[in-house]
C-alpha positions as CSV (number, residue, x, y, z in Angstrom):
1,M,-78.9,53.7,0.3
2,P,-79.1,55.8,-2.7
3,T,-77.1,54.5,-5.5
4,T,-74.6,56.9,-7.5
5,M,-77.1,58.1,-10.3
6,Q,-79.5,59.5,-7.5
7,L,-77.2,61.2,-5.8
8,Y,-76.1,62.6,-9.0
9,S,-80.1,63.3,-9.6
10,R,-80.2,65.2,-6.9
11,I,-77.4,67.3,-7.0
12,R,-77.9,68.0,-10.4
13,D,-81.4,69.2,-9.8
14,S,-80.1,71.5,-7.0
15,V,-76.9,73.0,-8.7
16,T,-76.8,75.7,-11.3
17,V,-73.7,77.9,-12.4
18,R,-73.5,81.4,-12.6
19,K,-71.8,82.2,-15.7
20,A,-71.9,85.8,-18.2
21,G,-74.0,85.3,-20.3
22,K,-76.3,82.2,-20.7
23,V,-75.4,78.8,-20.0
24,R,-75.9,75.5,-22.4
25,T,-77.1,72.5,-20.5
26,G,-77.8,69.4,-22.0
27,G,-78.6,70.9,-25.5
28,F,-80.5,73.3,-24.1
29,R,-80.2,77.2,-23.3
30,S,-81.2,78.1,-19.7
31,R,-80.7,81.2,-17.8
32,P,-78.4,81.8,-15.2
33,L,-79.5,81.1,-11.9
34,S,-77.7,81.5,-8.5
35,L,-75.3,78.6,-7.2
36,R,-77.4,76.4,-4.2
37,V,-76.8,73.1,-3.3
38,R,-78.7,71.1,-0.9
39,S,-75.9,69.9,1.4
40,E,-78.3,67.5,2.9
41,A,-78.4,65.2,0.1
42,I,-74.8,64.8,0.2
43,I,-73.8,65.6,4.1
44,S,-77.0,63.2,5.4
45,P,-77.8,60.4,2.9
46,P,-80.5,58.2,4.5
47,A,-79.3,55.4,6.3
48,P,-79.4,51.9,4.3
49,T,-82.2,49.4,4.6
50,E,-81.9,45.6,5.0
51,S,-82.6,45.6,1.3
52,D,-79.8,47.3,0.4
53,A,-77.0,45.6,2.3
54,E,-75.4,43.7,-0.8
55,T,-75.2,47.7,-2.3
56,A,-73.4,48.8,0.7
57,A,-71.3,46.1,0.9
58,E,-70.2,46.1,-2.8
59,L,-69.3,50.0,-2.0
60,A,-67.5,49.4,0.8
61,R,-65.1,46.8,-1.3
62,L,-64.6,49.3,-3.5
63,Q,-64.1,52.4,-1.3
64,K,-61.2,50.0,0.6
65,G,-60.2,48.2,-2.7
66,N,-58.0,49.6,-5.3
67,A,-59.6,49.4,-8.5
68,F,-56.6,50.2,-10.8
69,E,-54.2,47.5,-9.3
70,E,-58.0,45.1,-9.8
71,L,-58.0,45.9,-13.5
72,K,-54.3,45.1,-14.1
73,A,-54.1,41.7,-12.3
74,L,-57.2,41.0,-14.4
75,A,-55.4,42.0,-17.4
76,T,-51.9,40.1,-16.6
77,S,-54.4,36.8,-15.5
78,P,-53.1,33.7,-17.1
79,R,-57.1,32.6,-17.4
80,Q,-58.5,31.8,-20.9
81,S,-59.7,35.3,-23.0
82,V,-61.8,35.2,-25.5
83,N,-59.8,38.8,-26.3
84,R,-56.3,37.0,-26.7
85,P,-55.4,34.0,-28.5
86,Q,-54.6,31.4,-25.9
87,K,-51.5,28.9,-26.2
88,N,-52.6,24.9,-26.1
89,D,-51.3,23.8,-23.8
90,D,-53.5,26.8,-21.5
91,I,-56.0,25.4,-22.8
92,A,-58.2,22.0,-21.1
93,F,-60.7,20.0,-22.8
94,R,-63.1,17.9,-20.9
95,Q,-62.9,14.3,-22.4
96,A,-65.9,13.1,-24.1
97,P,-67.5,9.7,-22.4
98,T,-66.6,6.7,-23.9
99,I,-69.0,3.5,-24.6
100,Q,-67.9,1.8,-21.3
101,D,-68.7,4.9,-19.7
102,C,-72.1,4.7,-21.0
103,F,-72.3,0.9,-21.6
104,P,-70.7,-0.6,-18.5
105,E,-71.0,-4.4,-19.9
106,S,-69.9,-3.3,-23.6
107,K,-66.5,-2.4,-25.0
108,K,-65.4,-1.0,-28.4
109,L,-63.4,-4.1,-30.5
110,Y,-62.1,-4.2,-34.0
111,K,-62.1,-6.9,-36.7
112,D,-58.7,-7.0,-39.3
113,V,-59.6,-7.1,-42.6
114,K,-56.8,-7.7,-44.9
115,Y,-57.1,-5.8,-48.0
116,D,-54.2,-6.3,-50.1
117,D,-50.8,-6.9,-49.0
118,E,-49.9,-3.3,-48.2
119,I,-53.4,-2.4,-46.1
120,T,-55.0,-3.9,-43.3
121,I,-58.6,-2.2,-42.7
122,Q,-59.3,-2.5,-39.1
123,V,-63.6,-2.5,-39.3
124,P,-64.8,-1.4,-35.2
125,Y,-67.5,-3.4,-33.7
126,R,-69.2,-3.4,-30.1
127,R,-69.2,-6.7,-28.3
128,I,-72.3,-7.0,-25.0
129,H,-71.3,-8.8,-22.6
130,L,-74.8,-10.7,-21.6
131,S,-75.7,-11.6,-18.2
132,N,-75.7,-15.7,-19.0
133,G,-72.2,-15.2,-19.6
134,T,-71.8,-15.2,-23.4
135,D,-71.0,-11.9,-25.7
136,F,-73.3,-10.5,-28.4
137,D,-71.1,-8.6,-31.2
138,V,-73.7,-5.4,-32.7
139,Y,-72.8,-2.8,-35.5
140,D,-71.1,0.2,-33.8
141,T,-70.7,3.6,-35.3
142,S,-69.6,5.6,-32.2
143,G,-66.3,6.8,-33.4
144,P,-62.9,7.4,-32.2
145,Q,-63.1,7.1,-28.1
146,V,-60.2,9.1,-27.1
147,A,-59.3,12.1,-29.8
148,D,-57.0,15.4,-28.9
149,P,-59.1,18.4,-30.0
150,R,-55.8,20.2,-31.1
151,L,-55.0,17.2,-33.6
152,G,-58.5,16.5,-34.7
153,L,-59.7,12.9,-35.4
154,P,-57.6,10.6,-36.6
155,K,-57.3,10.7,-40.6
156,L,-58.7,6.9,-41.5
157,R,-58.4,7.6,-45.3
158,Q,-56.0,9.8,-45.9
159,P,-53.4,6.9,-46.5
160,W,-56.2,5.8,-48.9
161,I,-56.7,8.3,-50.8
162,A,-52.9,9.4,-50.9
163,R,-52.1,5.5,-52.3
164,R,-54.5,5.7,-55.0
165,D,-53.4,9.4,-56.1
166,A,-49.6,8.2,-56.3
167,N,-50.8,4.6,-58.4
168,G,-52.5,7.1,-60.6
169,V,-55.8,5.3,-60.2
170,T,-57.6,8.9,-59.6
171,A,-56.5,10.3,-63.2
172,R,-57.2,6.9,-64.6
173,V,-60.8,5.8,-63.1
174,G,-61.9,9.0,-61.0
175,V,-61.7,10.2,-57.5
176,T,-65.7,9.2,-56.6
177,Q,-66.4,6.1,-55.3
178,M,-69.1,5.5,-58.1
179,A,-66.3,6.2,-60.6
180,L,-64.0,3.7,-58.7
181,A,-67.1,1.2,-58.8
182,R,-67.6,1.4,-62.6
183,G,-63.8,1.3,-63.3
184,G,-63.8,-2.4,-61.5
185,I,-62.2,-1.1,-58.6
186,I,-63.1,-1.8,-55.1
187,S,-61.9,0.4,-53.0
188,E,-60.8,0.1,-49.4
189,E,-64.0,2.5,-48.4
190,M,-66.1,-0.2,-50.3
191,A,-64.1,-3.1,-48.6
192,F,-64.5,-0.8,-44.9
193,A,-68.5,-0.9,-45.6
194,A,-68.6,-4.8,-46.8
195,A,-66.8,-5.9,-44.0
196,R,-69.1,-3.9,-41.1
197,E,-72.1,-4.4,-43.1
198,G,-71.0,-8.7,-43.4
199,L,-71.2,-8.4,-47.0
200,D,-69.2,-9.5,-49.8
201,P,-66.7,-6.5,-51.2
202,E,-67.6,-7.3,-55.0
203,F,-71.5,-7.2,-54.4
204,V,-71.2,-3.8,-53.3
205,R,-69.0,-2.8,-55.9
206,S,-71.5,-4.1,-57.9
207,E,-74.1,-2.1,-56.2
208,V,-72.7,0.8,-56.2
209,A,-71.8,1.1,-60.4
210,R,-75.2,0.1,-60.8
211,G,-76.3,3.3,-58.7
212,R,-79.0,1.0,-56.1
213,A,-76.1,2.1,-53.6
214,I,-73.7,5.1,-52.3
215,I,-70.9,5.3,-50.1
216,P,-70.7,9.2,-48.8
217,A,-67.1,9.5,-48.9
218,N,-65.7,13.0,-49.8
219,K,-62.3,13.0,-50.6
220,R,-61.6,15.9,-48.6
221,H,-63.3,14.2,-45.3
222,V,-60.2,11.7,-44.5
223,E,-61.6,11.3,-41.0
224,L,-65.3,9.3,-42.0
225,E,-65.6,5.7,-41.1
226,P,-67.2,4.4,-44.6
227,C,-70.5,3.3,-44.4
228,V,-72.9,2.0,-47.5
229,I,-76.4,3.2,-47.8
230,G,-79.1,1.5,-50.1
231,V,-77.7,-2.2,-50.3
232,R,-80.2,-4.9,-49.7
233,G,-79.6,-6.8,-46.7
234,A,-77.0,-4.2,-45.2
235,G,-77.7,-3.2,-41.5
236,P,-80.7,-1.6,-40.4
237,A,-78.9,1.8,-39.6
238,H,-78.1,2.4,-43.2
239,R,-80.9,0.7,-44.9
240,A,-82.4,3.2,-47.0
241,R,-85.4,3.8,-49.7
242,P,-84.5,4.8,-53.0
243,D,-87.0,8.1,-52.1
244,A,-85.3,8.8,-48.9
245,A,-83.2,11.5,-47.9
246,V,-79.6,10.2,-47.3
247,S,-78.3,10.2,-43.9
248,V,-74.5,9.7,-43.1
249,L,-74.1,7.9,-39.9
250,S,-70.0,7.8,-39.7
């Protein structure tokens, strides 16, 4: 079955309009001719073939349906659209797989580390249940398992930074981990990284102060889990050469 553009092309080739003077057609001047229409192009279109079955079905649907009403229904539809803002309650997010989804014999646990009288730090680790009935604990950097995308990741470091600002530590010593370490302060980030690596917090502070280790913990990234890179004896996931590129696995 010929398409609409093919029918239009046939009609355009066989129709000319007589007017007084000359007629402008498609940007070119043409001389007037007599009006003649090949009626067979409109009255007797060729029968549709099997290859045009889908086209014929679509044309039949359009002839029976009401395109204007369909457009109105789409415009008022509650479906998500990139052309207008959506309410948070109307958006559905797919939950990312957890550790137990990926590793059925593992589960994520937290070790409580007392920093001082006010703060207790929870350091994550993964416990693997072995076939002989025993458990084996390993390093874990999988991050939060369940988080609402509307709220973002839990702000783990926010109370630590807020307390240092309130106590005047930031104004007196500085905001970076190296400044805190050289000021003789074991920060919450150092205690977290030391507990995760199984090291003494004072040893981590001294290594950071000497510049032999770093803790990538920008003040604005309050959701990250601190890690230490470059400490001799630390976990293999964060061991680095002095000339190696720094990577953050938190």
